[in-house]
All heavy atoms as a GROMACS GRO file, in nm:
protein
  621
    1MET      N    1  -7.093   4.549  -1.580
    1MET     CA    2  -7.185   4.467  -1.656
    1MET      C    3  -7.216   4.536  -1.788
    1MET      O    4  -7.238   4.656  -1.792
    1MET     CB    5  -7.313   4.446  -1.574
    1MET     CG    6  -7.418   4.371  -1.652
    1MET     SD    7  -7.574   4.354  -1.564
    1MET     CE    8  -7.635   4.521  -1.568
    2ASP      N    9  -7.219   4.458  -1.891
    2ASP     CA   10  -7.252   4.507  -2.024
    2ASP      C   11  -7.402   4.537  -2.030
    2ASP      O   12  -7.485   4.449  -2.007
    2ASP     CB   13  -7.213   4.402  -2.128
    2ASP     CG   14  -7.250   4.441  -2.270
    2ASP    OD1   15  -7.290   4.557  -2.292
    2ASP    OD2   16  -7.237   4.356  -2.359
    3ALA      N   17  -7.438   4.660  -2.059
    3ALA     CA   18  -7.578   4.700  -2.064
    3ALA      C   19  -7.657   4.624  -2.170
    3ALA      O   20  -7.779   4.613  -2.161
    3ALA     CB   21  -7.589   4.850  -2.089
    4GLY      N   22  -7.587   4.565  -2.270
    4GLY     CA   23  -7.654   4.490  -2.374
    4GLY      C   24  -7.660   4.340  -2.346
    4GLY      O   25  -7.711   4.264  -2.429
    5ALA      N   26  -7.612   4.296  -2.231
    5ALA     CA   27  -7.612   4.154  -2.198
    5ALA      C   28  -7.755   4.103  -2.184
    5ALA      O   29  -7.845   4.178  -2.144
    5ALA     CB   30  -7.534   4.130  -2.070
    6TRP      N   31  -7.775   3.976  -2.210
    6TRP     CA   32  -7.909   3.916  -2.204
    6TRP      C   33  -7.971   3.927  -2.065
    6TRP      O   34  -8.092   3.929  -2.050
    6TRP     CB   35  -7.907   3.771  -2.250
    6TRP     CG   36  -7.825   3.679  -2.163
    6TRP    CD1   37  -7.693   3.648  -2.176
    6TRP    CD2   38  -7.870   3.610  -2.047
    6TRP    NE1   39  -7.652   3.564  -2.077
    6TRP    CE2   40  -7.760   3.538  -1.994
    6TRP    CE3   41  -7.992   3.601  -1.980
    6TRP    CZ2   42  -7.769   3.459  -1.881
    6TRP    CZ3   43  -8.000   3.521  -1.866
    6TRP    CH2   44  -7.889   3.451  -1.819
    7TYR      N   45  -7.891   3.937  -1.963
    7TYR     CA   46  -7.941   3.941  -1.825
    7TYR      C   47  -7.951   4.083  -1.769
    7TYR      O   48  -7.992   4.102  -1.655
    7TYR     CB   49  -7.851   3.858  -1.733
    7TYR     CG   50  -7.704   3.890  -1.750
    7TYR    CD1   51  -7.648   4.004  -1.694
    7TYR    CD2   52  -7.622   3.805  -1.824
    7TYR    CE1   53  -7.514   4.033  -1.711
    7TYR    CE2   54  -7.487   3.834  -1.841
    7TYR     CZ   55  -7.434   3.948  -1.784
    7TYR     OH   56  -7.302   3.978  -1.801
    8ALA      N   57  -7.917   4.184  -1.847
    8ALA     CA   58  -7.913   4.322  -1.798
    8ALA      C   59  -8.047   4.367  -1.740
    8ALA      O   60  -8.052   4.431  -1.634
    8ALA     CB   61  -7.868   4.417  -1.908
    9GLY      N   62  -8.155   4.334  -1.805
    9GLY     CA   63  -8.287   4.374  -1.755
    9GLY      C   64  -8.321   4.309  -1.622
    9GLY      O   65  -8.375   4.373  -1.532
   10ALA      N   66  -8.287   4.182  -1.607
   10ALA     CA   67  -8.313   4.112  -1.482
   10ALA      C   68  -8.228   4.169  -1.369
   10ALA      O   69  -8.276   4.187  -1.256
   10ALA     CB   70  -8.285   3.963  -1.498
   11VAL      N   71  -8.104   4.201  -1.397
   11VAL     CA   72  -8.016   4.261  -1.297
   11VAL      C   73  -8.072   4.395  -1.253
   11VAL      O   74  -8.079   4.425  -1.134
   11VAL     CB   75  -7.871   4.275  -1.350
   11VAL    CG1   76  -7.787   4.361  -1.256
   11VAL    CG2   77  -7.808   4.138  -1.369
   12ALA      N   78  -8.114   4.474  -1.347
   12ALA     CA   79  -8.172   4.605  -1.315
   12ALA      C   80  -8.296   4.588  -1.227
   12ALA      O   81  -8.314   4.660  -1.128
   12ALA     CB   82  -8.207   4.681  -1.442
   13GLN      N   83  -8.380   4.492  -1.259
   13GLN     CA   84  -8.503   4.471  -1.184
   13GLN      C   85  -8.476   4.427  -1.040
   13GLN      O   86  -8.534   4.482  -0.946
   13GLN     CB   87  -8.590   4.368  -1.255
   13GLN     CG   88  -8.726   4.353  -1.193
   13GLN     CD   89  -8.815   4.260  -1.273
   13GLN    OE1   90  -8.768   4.165  -1.335
   13GLN    NE2   91  -8.943   4.288  -1.272
   14VAL      N   92  -8.389   4.329  -1.020
   14VAL     CA   93  -8.366   4.281  -0.883
   14VAL      C   94  -8.291   4.382  -0.798
   14VAL      O   95  -8.311   4.389  -0.677
   14VAL     CB   96  -8.296   4.143  -0.878
   14VAL    CG1   97  -8.383   4.036  -0.943
   14VAL    CG2   98  -8.158   4.146  -0.938
   15THR      N   99  -8.206   4.464  -0.861
   15THR     CA  100  -8.137   4.566  -0.782
   15THR      C  101  -8.231   4.682  -0.749
   15THR      O  102  -8.228   4.734  -0.637
   15THR     CB  103  -8.010   4.618  -0.853
   15THR    OG1  104  -8.043   4.665  -0.983
   15THR    CG2  105  -7.905   4.509  -0.863
   16GLU      N  106  -8.317   4.721  -0.842
   16GLU     CA  107  -8.413   4.827  -0.816
   16GLU      C  108  -8.510   4.789  -0.705
   16GLU      O  109  -8.550   4.873  -0.624
   16GLU     CB  110  -8.491   4.860  -0.943
   16GLU     CG  111  -8.410   4.936  -1.046
   16GLU     CD  112  -8.481   4.949  -1.180
   16GLU    OE1  113  -8.602   4.918  -1.189
   16GLU    OE2  114  -8.415   4.989  -1.277
   17LYS      N  115  -8.548   4.662  -0.699
   17LYS     CA  116  -8.642   4.614  -0.596
   17LYS      C  117  -8.573   4.583  -0.464
   17LYS      O  118  -8.638   4.550  -0.366
   17LYS     CB  119  -8.715   4.490  -0.646
   17LYS     CG  120  -8.810   4.521  -0.759
   17LYS     CD  121  -8.888   4.401  -0.802
   17LYS     CE  122  -8.984   4.444  -0.911
   17LYS     NZ  123  -9.082   4.341  -0.941
   18GLY      N  124  -8.439   4.592  -0.462
   18GLY     CA  125  -8.365   4.568  -0.340
   18GLY      C  126  -8.349   4.421  -0.303
   18GLY      O  127  -8.315   4.388  -0.190
   19LEU      N  128  -8.376   4.332  -0.397
   19LEU     CA  129  -8.364   4.189  -0.370
   19LEU      C  130  -8.218   4.143  -0.372
   19LEU      O  131  -8.180   4.053  -0.299
   19LEU     CB  132  -8.444   4.108  -0.472
   19LEU     CG  133  -8.594   4.136  -0.475
   19LEU    CD1  134  -8.660   4.056  -0.585
   19LEU    CD2  135  -8.657   4.107  -0.341
   20MET      N  136  -8.140   4.202  -0.460
   20MET     CA  137  -7.998   4.171  -0.472
   20MET      C  138  -7.924   4.303  -0.489
   20MET      O  139  -7.980   4.400  -0.540
   20MET     CB  140  -7.971   4.082  -0.593
   20MET     CG  141  -8.033   3.948  -0.587
   20MET     SD  142  -7.996   3.857  -0.739
   20MET     CE  143  -8.056   3.697  -0.693
   21ASN      N  144  -7.797   4.305  -0.447
   21ASN     CA  145  -7.721   4.428  -0.464
   21ASN      C  146  -7.583   4.405  -0.521
   21ASN      O  147  -7.501   4.494  -0.522
   21ASN     CB  148  -7.714   4.507  -0.333
   21ASN     CG  149  -7.656   4.426  -0.220
   21ASN    OD1  150  -7.595   4.324  -0.241
   21ASN    ND2  151  -7.676   4.474  -0.099
   22GLY      N  152  -7.554   4.285  -0.567
   22GLY     CA  153  -7.426   4.258  -0.630
   22GLY      C  154  -7.323   4.201  -0.535
   22GLY      O  155  -7.348   4.183  -0.416
   23THR      N  156  -7.208   4.173  -0.590
   23THR     CA  157  -7.100   4.112  -0.513
   23THR      C  158  -6.996   4.213  -0.467
   23THR      O  159  -6.904   4.178  -0.395
   23THR     CB  160  -7.032   4.001  -0.595
   23THR    OG1  161  -6.992   4.055  -0.720
   23THR    CG2  162  -7.128   3.884  -0.620
   24SER      N  163  -7.011   4.337  -0.509
   24SER     CA  164  -6.928   4.448  -0.462
   24SER      C  165  -7.003   4.576  -0.494
   24SER      O  166  -7.114   4.573  -0.548
   24SER     CB  167  -6.790   4.448  -0.529
   24SER     OG  168  -6.797   4.502  -0.659
   25GLU      N  169  -6.942   4.689  -0.467
   25GLU     CA  170  -7.005   4.819  -0.497
   25GLU      C  171  -7.026   4.839  -0.646
   25GLU      O  172  -7.118   4.910  -0.687
   25GLU     CB  173  -6.919   4.933  -0.442
   25GLU     CG  174  -6.915   4.939  -0.291
   25GLU     CD  175  -7.047   4.985  -0.232
   25GLU    OE1  176  -7.114   5.072  -0.290
   25GLU    OE2  177  -7.084   4.930  -0.127
   26THR      N  178  -6.943   4.775  -0.730
   26THR     CA  179  -6.948   4.799  -0.874
   26THR      C  180  -6.965   4.672  -0.957
   26THR      O  181  -6.961   4.678  -1.079
   26THR     CB  182  -6.819   4.869  -0.920
   26THR    OG1  183  -6.707   4.785  -0.888
   26THR    CG2  184  -6.804   5.005  -0.854
   27THR      N  185  -6.987   4.557  -0.893
   27THR     CA  186  -6.994   4.429  -0.965
   27THR      C  187  -7.119   4.353  -0.926
   27THR      O  188  -7.153   4.343  -0.808
   27THR     CB  189  -6.870   4.342  -0.931
   27THR    OG1  190  -6.754   4.419  -0.953
   27THR    CG2  191  -6.866   4.218  -1.017
   28PHE      N  192  -7.185   4.293  -1.024
   28PHE     CA  193  -7.300   4.208  -0.997
   28PHE      C  194  -7.264   4.060  -1.006
   28PHE      O  195  -7.319   3.979  -0.934
   28PHE     CB  196  -7.416   4.240  -1.093
   28PHE     CG  197  -7.544   4.177  -1.048
   28PHE    CD1  198  -7.621   4.235  -0.949
   28PHE    CD2  199  -7.587   4.057  -1.102
   28PHE    CE1  200  -7.738   4.176  -0.905
   28PHE    CE2  201  -7.704   3.996  -1.059
   28PHE     CZ  202  -7.779   4.056  -0.960
   29SER      N  203  -7.177   4.020  -1.093
   29SER     CA  204  -7.128   3.882  -1.107
   29SER      C  205  -7.236   3.782  -1.147
   29SER      O  206  -7.257   3.680  -1.081
   29SER     CB  207  -7.059   3.836  -0.979
   29SER     OG  208  -6.955   3.922  -0.944
   30PRO      N  209  -7.304   3.803  -1.260
   30PRO     CA  210  -7.411   3.712  -1.301
   30PRO      C  211  -7.362   3.572  -1.340
   30PRO      O  212  -7.443   3.480  -1.349
   30PRO     CB  213  -7.474   3.783  -1.421
   30PRO     CG  214  -7.364   3.869  -1.473
   30PRO     CD  215  -7.286   3.913  -1.353
   31GLU      N  216  -7.234   3.555  -1.360
   31GLU     CA  217  -7.181   3.423  -1.397
   31GLU      C  218  -7.136   3.342  -1.276
   31GLU      O  219  -7.094   3.227  -1.289
   31GLU     CB  220  -7.063   3.440  -1.495
   31GLU     CG  221  -7.096   3.519  -1.621
   31GLU     CD  222  -7.196   3.449  -1.712
   31GLU    OE1  223  -7.200   3.324  -1.714
   31GLU    OE2  224  -7.271   3.520  -1.782
   32VAL      N  225  -7.144   3.399  -1.156
   32VAL     CA  226  -7.102   3.331  -1.034
   32VAL      C  227  -7.215   3.242  -0.984
   32VAL      O  228  -7.333   3.278  -0.992
   32VAL     CB  229  -7.062   3.435  -0.926
   32VAL    CG1  230  -7.039   3.370  -0.791
   32VAL    CG2  231  -6.941   3.512  -0.970
   33THR      N  232  -7.181   3.126  -0.930
   33THR     CA  233  -7.281   3.035  -0.875
   33THR      C  234  -7.346   3.100  -0.752
   33THR      O  235  -7.277   3.155  -0.666
   33THR     CB  236  -7.215   2.902  -0.833
   33THR    OG1  237  -7.155   2.844  -0.949
   33THR    CG2  238  -7.314   2.806  -0.773
   34THR      N  239  -7.477   3.091  -0.744
   34THR     CA  240  -7.550   3.145  -0.630
   34THR      C  241  -7.529   3.053  -0.510
   34THR      O  242  -7.549   2.933  -0.519
   34THR     CB  243  -7.701   3.154  -0.663
   34THR    OG1  244  -7.718   3.235  -0.778
   34THR    CG2  245  -7.780   3.211  -0.547
   35THR      N  246  -7.490   3.111  -0.398
   35THR     CA  247  -7.467   3.033  -0.275
   35THR      C  248  -7.596   3.026  -0.193
   35THR      O  249  -7.692   3.100  -0.219
   35THR     CB  250  -7.359   3.098  -0.189
   35THR    OG1  251  -7.405   3.226  -0.144
   35THR    CG2  252  -7.228   3.113  -0.265
   36ARG      N  253  -7.596   2.941  -0.092
   36ARG     CA  254  -7.712   2.932  -0.004
   36ARG      C  255  -7.736   3.064   0.067
   36ARG      O  256  -7.850   3.108   0.083
   36ARG     CB  257  -7.692   2.821   0.100
   36ARG     CG  258  -7.700   2.683   0.040
   36ARG     CD  259  -7.672   2.576   0.142
   36ARG     NE  260  -7.534   2.591   0.186
   36ARG     CZ  261  -7.482   2.532   0.292
   36ARG    NH1  262  -7.558   2.456   0.368
   36ARG    NH2  263  -7.357   2.549   0.324
   37SER      N  264  -7.628   3.130   0.106
   37SER     CA  265  -7.645   3.259   0.175
   37SER      C  266  -7.706   3.364   0.082
   37SER      O  267  -7.789   3.444   0.125
   37SER     CB  268  -7.512   3.308   0.232
   37SER     OG  269  -7.413   3.316   0.134
   38MET      N  270  -7.667   3.363  -0.044
   38MET     CA  271  -7.726   3.456  -0.141
   38MET      C  272  -7.874   3.427  -0.160
   38MET      O  273  -7.956   3.519  -0.164
   38MET     CB  274  -7.655   3.445  -0.275
   38MET     CG  275  -7.515   3.496  -0.279
   38MET     SD  276  -7.443   3.455  -0.443
   38MET     CE  277  -7.284   3.534  -0.430
   39LEU      N  278  -7.908   3.299  -0.173
   39LEU     CA  279  -8.047   3.261  -0.196
   39LEU      C  280  -8.137   3.298  -0.079
   39LEU      O  281  -8.242   3.360  -0.098
   39LEU     CB  282  -8.058   3.111  -0.225
   39LEU     CG  283  -8.199   3.060  -0.249
   39LEU    CD1  284  -8.266   3.131  -0.366
   39LEU    CD2  285  -8.196   2.911  -0.271
   40VAL      N  286  -8.098   3.262   0.044
   40VAL     CA  287  -8.185   3.294   0.158
   40VAL      C  288  -8.194   3.445   0.178
   40VAL      O  289  -8.298   3.495   0.220
   40VAL     CB  290  -8.146   3.223   0.289
   40VAL    CG1  291  -8.161   3.073   0.275
   40VAL    CG2  292  -8.012   3.261   0.340
   41THR      N  293  -8.087   3.518   0.147
   41THR     CA  294  -8.091   3.664   0.159
   41THR      C  295  -8.190   3.722   0.059
   41THR      O  296  -8.268   3.813   0.092
   41THR     CB  297  -7.951   3.725   0.141
   41THR    OG1  298  -7.866   3.673   0.244
   41THR    CG2  299  -7.954   3.876   0.150
   42THR      N  300  -8.192   3.671  -0.063
   42THR     CA  301  -8.286   3.718  -0.164
   42THR      C  302  -8.430   3.690  -0.121
   42THR      O  303  -8.517   3.777  -0.130
   42THR     CB  304  -8.258   3.653  -0.300
   42THR    OG1  305  -8.123   3.684  -0.338
   42THR    CG2  306  -8.352   3.704  -0.407
   43LEU      N  307  -8.456   3.570  -0.072
   43LEU     CA  308  -8.591   3.535  -0.025
   43LEU      C  309  -8.632   3.622   0.093
   43LEU      O  310  -8.746   3.671   0.100
   43LEU     CB  311  -8.596   3.388   0.015
   43LEU     CG  312  -8.579   3.287  -0.098
   43LEU    CD1  313  -8.567   3.145  -0.042
   43LEU    CD2  314  -8.692   3.297  -0.198
   44TRP      N  315  -8.540   3.641   0.188
   44TRP     CA  316  -8.565   3.723   0.306
   44TRP      C  317  -8.599   3.866   0.267
   44TRP      O  318  -8.694   3.926   0.319
   44TRP     CB  319  -8.440   3.717   0.395
   44TRP     CG  320  -8.437   3.803   0.515
   44TRP    CD1  321  -8.514   3.793   0.627
   44TRP    CD2  322  -8.348   3.913   0.538
   44TRP    NE1  323  -8.477   3.889   0.719
   44TRP    CE2  324  -8.375   3.964   0.666
   44TRP    CE3  325  -8.246   3.971   0.464
   44TRP    CZ2  326  -8.306   4.071   0.720
   44TRP    CZ3  327  -8.177   4.077   0.517
   44TRP    CH2  328  -8.207   4.127   0.645
   45ARG      N  329  -8.524   3.921   0.173
   45ARG     CA  330  -8.552   4.059   0.127
   45ARG      C  331  -8.686   4.065   0.057
   45ARG      O  332  -8.760   4.164   0.070
   45ARG     CB  333  -8.440   4.107   0.035
   45ARG     CG  334  -8.311   4.135   0.109
   45ARG     CD  335  -8.200   4.170   0.014
   45ARG     NE  336  -8.076   4.200   0.085
   45ARG     CZ  337  -7.958   4.204   0.028
   45ARG    NH1  338  -7.945   4.182  -0.102
   45ARG    NH2  339  -7.851   4.230   0.100
   46ALA      N  340  -8.721   3.962  -0.020
   46ALA     CA  341  -8.850   3.959  -0.090
   46ALA      C  342  -8.966   3.959   0.009
   46ALA      O  343  -9.074   4.009  -0.022
   46ALA     CB  344  -8.858   3.836  -0.180
   47MET      N  345  -8.943   3.905   0.129
   47MET     CA  346  -9.046   3.902   0.232
   47MET      C  347  -9.044   4.024   0.322
   47MET      O  348  -9.116   4.032   0.421
   47MET     CB  349  -9.032   3.774   0.315
   47MET     CG  350  -9.052   3.648   0.234
   47MET     SD  351  -9.210   3.642   0.145
   47MET     CE  352  -9.324   3.637   0.281
   48GLY      N  353  -8.960   4.122   0.290
   48GLY     CA  354  -8.956   4.247   0.365
   48GLY      C  355  -8.852   4.252   0.475
   48GLY      O  356  -8.860   4.337   0.563
   49SER      N  357  -8.758   4.159   0.475
   49SER     CA  358  -8.648   4.154   0.574
   49SER      C  359  -8.699   4.147   0.718
   49SER      O  360  -8.656   4.225   0.804
   49SER     CB  361  -8.554   4.273   0.556
   49SER     OG  362  -8.505   4.280   0.424
   50PRO      N  363  -8.789   4.052   0.747
   50PRO     CA  364  -8.843   4.044   0.883
   50PRO      C  365  -8.740   3.991   0.984
   50PRO      O  366  -8.646   3.921   0.948
   50PRO     CB  367  -8.958   3.943   0.868
   50PRO     CG  368  -8.921   3.860   0.751
   50PRO     CD  369  -8.845   3.952   0.659
   51GLU      N  370  -8.760   4.025   1.109
   51GLU     CA  371  -8.672   3.979   1.216
   51GLU      C  372  -8.709   3.836   1.254
   51GLU      O  373  -8.823   3.793   1.237
   51GLU     CB  374  -8.684   4.070   1.337
   51GLU     CG  375  -8.626   4.207   1.314
   51GLU     CD  376  -8.625   4.292   1.439
   51GLU    OE1  377  -8.615   4.234   1.550
   51GLU    OE2  378  -8.634   4.414   1.425
   52ALA      N  379  -8.611   3.763   1.307
   52ALA     CA  380  -8.633   3.627   1.356
   52ALA      C  381  -8.534   3.598   1.468
   52ALA      O  382  -8.431   3.665   1.480
   52ALA     CB  383  -8.617   3.527   1.242
   53GLU      N  384  -8.565   3.500   1.548
   53GLU     CA  385  -8.474   3.458   1.655
   53GLU      C  386  -8.346   3.402   1.594
   53GLU      O  387  -8.351   3.337   1.490
   53GLU     CB  388  -8.541   3.351   1.741
   53GLU     CG  389  -8.660   3.402   1.820
   53GLU     CD  390  -8.622   3.506   1.923
   53GLU    OE1  391  -8.519   3.489   1.991
   53GLU    OE2  392  -8.694   3.607   1.933
   54PRO      N  393  -8.233   3.423   1.660
   54PRO     CA  394  -8.106   3.367   1.609
   54PRO      C  395  -8.111   3.215   1.598
   54PRO      O  396  -8.165   3.147   1.684
   54PRO     CB  397  -8.004   3.410   1.714
   54PRO     CG  398  -8.065   3.529   1.780
   54PRO     CD  399  -8.213   3.503   1.780
   55ALA      N  400  -8.055   3.163   1.490
   55ALA     CA  401  -8.057   3.020   1.464
   55ALA      C  402  -7.941   2.947   1.531
   55ALA      O  403  -7.945   2.827   1.548
   55ALA     CB  404  -8.054   2.994   1.314
   56ALA      N  405  -7.836   3.017   1.568
   56ALA     CA  406  -7.720   2.961   1.640
   56ALA      C  407  -7.646   2.853   1.563
   56ALA      O  408  -7.616   2.748   1.617
   56ALA     CB  409  -7.763   2.911   1.777
   57PHE      N  410  -7.616   2.877   1.438
   57PHE     CA  411  -7.528   2.787   1.362
   57PHE      C  412  -7.384   2.826   1.392
   57PHE      O  413  -7.351   2.944   1.397
   57PHE     CB  414  -7.552   2.799   1.212
   57PHE     CG  415  -7.682   2.739   1.165
   57PHE    CD1  416  -7.772   2.814   1.094
   57PHE    CD2  417  -7.710   2.606   1.191
   57PHE    CE1  418  -7.890   2.758   1.049
   57PHE    CE2  419  -7.829   2.549   1.146
   57PHE     CZ  420  -7.919   2.625   1.076
   58SER      N  421  -7.297   2.729   1.405
   58SER     CA  422  -7.156   2.758   1.436
   58SER      C  423  -7.084   2.827   1.320
   58SER      O  424  -6.984   2.894   1.342
   58SER     CB  425  -7.083   2.630   1.473
   58SER     OG  426  -7.082   2.538   1.364
   59ASP      N  427  -7.136   2.814   1.200
   59ASP     CA  428  -7.070   2.875   1.084
   59ASP      C  429  -7.140   3.000   1.032
   59ASP      O  430  -7.109   3.048   0.924
   59ASP     CB  431  -7.055   2.772   0.972
   59ASP     CG  432  -7.189   2.717   0.923
   59ASP    OD1  433  -7.290   2.734   0.993
   59ASP    OD2  434  -7.191   2.658   0.814
   60VAL      N  435  -7.234   3.054   1.108
   60VAL     CA  436  -7.301   3.179   1.071
   60VAL      C  437  -7.273   3.280   1.182
   60VAL      O  438  -7.339   3.281   1.286
   60VAL     CB  439  -7.453   3.160   1.051
   60VAL    CG1  440  -7.518   3.294   1.016
   60VAL    CG2  441  -7.481   3.057   0.943
   61GLU      N  442  -7.174   3.361   1.158
   61GLU     CA  443  -7.134   3.460   1.257
   61GLU      C  444  -7.233   3.576   1.261
   61GLU      O  445  -7.272   3.630   1.158
   61GLU     CB  446  -6.994   3.512   1.222
   61GLU     CG  447  -6.932   3.599   1.328
   61GLU     CD  448  -6.789   3.638   1.294
   61GLU    OE1  449  -6.718   3.557   1.231
   61GLU    OE2  450  -6.751   3.750   1.330
   62ALA      N  451  -7.275   3.613   1.381
   62ALA     CA  452  -7.367   3.726   1.398
   62ALA      C  453  -7.307   3.850   1.333
   62ALA      O  454  -7.187   3.874   1.342
   62ALA     CB  455  -7.392   3.751   1.546
   63GLY      N  456  -7.390   3.925   1.264
   63GLY     CA  457  -7.345   4.048   1.202
   63GLY      C  458  -7.300   4.034   1.058
   63GLY      O  459  -7.276   4.134   0.991
   64THR      N  460  -7.288   3.910   1.008
   64THR     CA  461  -7.252   3.894   0.867
   64THR      C  462  -7.369   3.940   0.781
   64THR      O  463  -7.483   3.947   0.828
   64THR     CB  464  -7.216   3.748   0.835
   64THR    OG1  465  -7.327   3.664   0.868
   64THR    CG2  466  -7.091   3.702   0.908
   65TRP      N  467  -7.343   3.966   0.656
   65TRP     CA  468  -7.446   4.020   0.567
   65TRP      C  469  -7.564   3.924   0.548
   65TRP      O  470  -7.672   3.965   0.510
   65TRP     CB  471  -7.388   4.062   0.432
   65TRP     CG  472  -7.325   3.949   0.355
   65TRP    CD1  473  -7.194   3.910   0.360
   65TRP    CD2  474  -7.388   3.862   0.262
   65TRP    NE1  475  -7.173   3.804   0.277
   65TRP    CE2  476  -7.290   3.771   0.214
   65TRP    CE3  477  -7.518   3.850   0.213
   65TRP    CZ2  478  -7.318   3.671   0.122
   65TRP    CZ3  479  -7.545   3.750   0.121
   65TRP    CH2  480  -7.446   3.663   0.076
   66TYR      N  481  -7.548   3.798   0.577
   66TYR     CA  482  -7.653   3.700   0.555
   66TYR      C  483  -7.711   3.642   0.685
   66TYR      O  484  -7.805   3.563   0.681
   66TYR     CB  485  -7.601   3.585   0.469
   66TYR     CG  486  -7.474   3.522   0.523
   66TYR    CD1  487  -7.479   3.420   0.615
   66TYR    CD2  488  -7.349   3.568   0.482
   66TYR    CE1  489  -7.363   3.364   0.667
   66TYR    CE2  490  -7.232   3.513   0.532
   66TYR     CZ  491  -7.241   3.411   0.624
   66TYR     OH  492  -7.126   3.356   0.675
   67ALA      N  493  -7.659   3.679   0.802
   67ALA     CA  494  -7.701   3.619   0.929
   67ALA      C  495  -7.851   3.636   0.956
   67ALA      O  496  -7.919   3.540   0.994
   67ALA     CB  497  -7.619   3.675   1.045
   68ASP      N  498  -7.904   3.754   0.939
   68ASP     CA  499  -8.047   3.777   0.965
   68ASP      C  500  -8.133   3.694   0.870
   68ASP      O  501  -8.239   3.642   0.908
   68ASP     CB  502  -8.083   3.925   0.952
   68ASP     CG  503  -8.024   4.009   1.062
   68ASP    OD1  504  -7.989   3.955   1.170
   68ASP    OD2  505  -8.012   4.131   1.042
   69ALA      N  506  -8.089   3.681   0.746
   69ALA     CA  507  -8.163   3.602   0.647
   69ALA      C  508  -8.162   3.454   0.684
   69ALA      O  509  -8.264   3.386   0.671
   69ALA     CB  510  -8.104   3.623   0.508
   70VAL      N  511  -8.050   3.404   0.732
   70VAL     CA  512  -8.042   3.265   0.774
   70VAL      C  513  -8.134   3.242   0.894
   70VAL      O  514  -8.209   3.143   0.897
   70VAL     CB  515  -7.896   3.224   0.808
   70VAL    CG1  516  -7.892   3.088   0.876
   70VAL    CG2  517  -7.810   3.225   0.682
   71ASP      N  518  -8.132   3.332   0.989
   71ASP     CA  519  -8.222   3.320   1.105
   71ASP      C  520  -8.367   3.311   1.060
   71ASP      O  521  -8.443   3.225   1.106
   71ASP     CB  522  -8.205   3.440   1.199
   71ASP     CG  523  -8.068   3.448   1.264
   71ASP    OD1  524  -7.996   3.345   1.267
   71ASP    OD2  525  -8.033   3.557   1.311
   72TRP      N  526  -8.406   3.398   0.969
   72TRP     CA  527  -8.542   3.398   0.916
   72TRP      C  528  -8.574   3.269   0.842
   72TRP      O  529  -8.681   3.210   0.859
   72TRP     CB  530  -8.561   3.520   0.825
   72TRP     CG  531  -8.689   3.515   0.747
   72TRP    CD1  532  -8.812   3.554   0.791
   72TRP    CD2  533  -8.706   3.465   0.615
   72TRP    NE1  534  -8.904   3.532   0.692
   72TRP    CE2  535  -8.842   3.477   0.584
   72TRP    CE3  536  -8.620   3.412   0.519
   72TRP    CZ2  537  -8.894   3.437   0.461
   72TRP    CZ3  538  -8.671   3.372   0.397
   72TRP    CH2  539  -8.807   3.385   0.368
   73ALA      N  540  -8.480   3.222   0.761
   73ALA     CA  541  -8.502   3.100   0.683
   73ALA      C  542  -8.522   2.979   0.774
   73ALA      O  543  -8.607   2.894   0.748
   73ALA     CB  544  -8.387   3.077   0.586
   74VAL      N  545  -8.446   2.971   0.881
   74VAL     CA  546  -8.461   2.860   0.976
   74VAL      C  547  -8.595   2.871   1.048
   74VAL      O  548  -8.669   2.772   1.060
   74VAL     CB  549  -8.344   2.859   1.078
   74VAL    CG1  550  -8.371   2.761   1.191
   74VAL    CG2  551  -8.214   2.825   1.008
   75ALA      N  552  -8.629   2.990   1.094
   75ALA     CA  553  -8.755   3.011   1.166
   75ALA      C  554  -8.877   2.977   1.082
   75ALA      O  555  -8.982   2.939   1.134
   75ALA     CB  556  -8.763   3.156   1.215
   76ASN      N  557  -8.863   2.988   0.949
   76ASN     CA  558  -8.976   2.962   0.860
   76ASN      C  559  -8.967   2.828   0.788
   76ASN      O  560  -9.040   2.804   0.692
   76ASN     CB  561  -8.988   3.078   0.760
   76ASN     CG  562  -9.042   3.201   0.828
   76ASN    OD1  563  -9.162   3.213   0.848
   76ASN    ND2  564  -8.953   3.290   0.870
   77GLY      N  565  -8.877   2.742   0.832
   77GLY     CA  566  -8.867   2.608   0.777
   77GLY      C  567  -8.811   2.601   0.636
   77GLY      O  568  -8.830   2.502   0.566
   78ILE      N  569  -8.742   2.705   0.592
   78ILE     CA  570  -8.685   2.708   0.457
   78ILE      C  571  -8.554   2.632   0.452
   78ILE      O  572  -8.520   2.570   0.353
   78ILE     CB  573  -8.670   2.853   0.410
   78ILE    CG1  574  -8.809   2.915   0.396
   78ILE    CG2  575  -8.592   2.862   0.280
   78ILE    CD1  576  -8.810   3.064   0.381
   79THR      N  577  -8.480   2.636   0.562
   79THR     CA  578  -8.355   2.561   0.573
   79THR      C  579  -8.339   2.510   0.715
   79THR      O  580  -8.399   2.564   0.807
   79THR     CB  581  -8.233   2.648   0.532
   79THR    OG1  582  -8.117   2.564   0.522
   79THR    CG2  583  -8.207   2.760   0.629
   80SER      N  584  -8.257   2.409   0.728
   80SER     CA  585  -8.230   2.356   0.861
   80SER      C  586  -8.081   2.333   0.881
   80SER      O  587  -8.039   2.273   0.977
   80SER     CB  588  -8.306   2.226   0.885
   80SER     OG  589  -8.268   2.130   0.788
   81GLY      N  590  -8.001   2.381   0.788
   81GLY     CA  591  -7.858   2.364   0.797
   81GLY      C  592  -7.812   2.234   0.731
   81GLY      O  593  -7.892   2.159   0.678
   82THR      N  594  -7.683   2.210   0.740
   82THR     CA  595  -7.628   2.090   0.676
   82THR      C  596  -7.562   1.995   0.774
   82THR      O  597  -7.513   1.891   0.736
   82THR     CB  598  -7.523   2.130   0.570
   82THR    OG1  599  -7.418   2.204   0.635
   82THR    CG2  600  -7.584   2.212   0.460
   83GLY      N  601  -7.560   2.030   0.901
   83GLY     CA  602  -7.500   1.946   1.004
   83GLY      C  603  -7.571   1.965   1.136
   83GLY      O  604  -7.678   2.029   1.142
   84GLU      N  605  -7.513   1.913   1.241
   84GLU     CA  606  -7.577   1.924   1.372
   84GLU      C  607  -7.573   2.064   1.430
   84GLU      O  608  -7.654   2.100   1.515
   84GLU     CB  609  -7.512   1.825   1.469
   84GLU     CG  610  -7.545   1.682   1.433
   84GLU     CD  611  -7.489   1.584   1.535
   84GLU    OE1  612  -7.465   1.623   1.650
   84GLU    OE2  613  -7.470   1.468   1.497
   85ASP      N  614  -7.473   2.146   1.390
   85ASP     CA  615  -7.464   2.282   1.444
   85ASP      C  616  -7.426   2.381   1.337
   85ASP      O  617  -7.376   2.484   1.358
   85ASP     CB  618  -7.369   2.289   1.562
   85ASP     CG  619  -7.225   2.261   1.524
   85ASP    OD1  620  -7.200   2.210   1.415
   85ASP    OD2  621  -7.138   2.293   1.606
   0.00000   0.00000   0.00000
């Protein structure tokens, strides 16, 4: 990331606070569209990464980087998924 980019300060702030950590060890990808998994993970981290019961979605595999955040988002009425399972 270019240190002089208009978003550099925001990137520094969200990474320092642990809300986001980028798309790889060395890339933040500010031009990439934010996915639902990225959004719920950011919200979950902002709330202190609390535990929640598994949501049991067929497309959210246990152990993925966003699974705990999805569980929390469902438990708190933030999302309900996009299909029956």
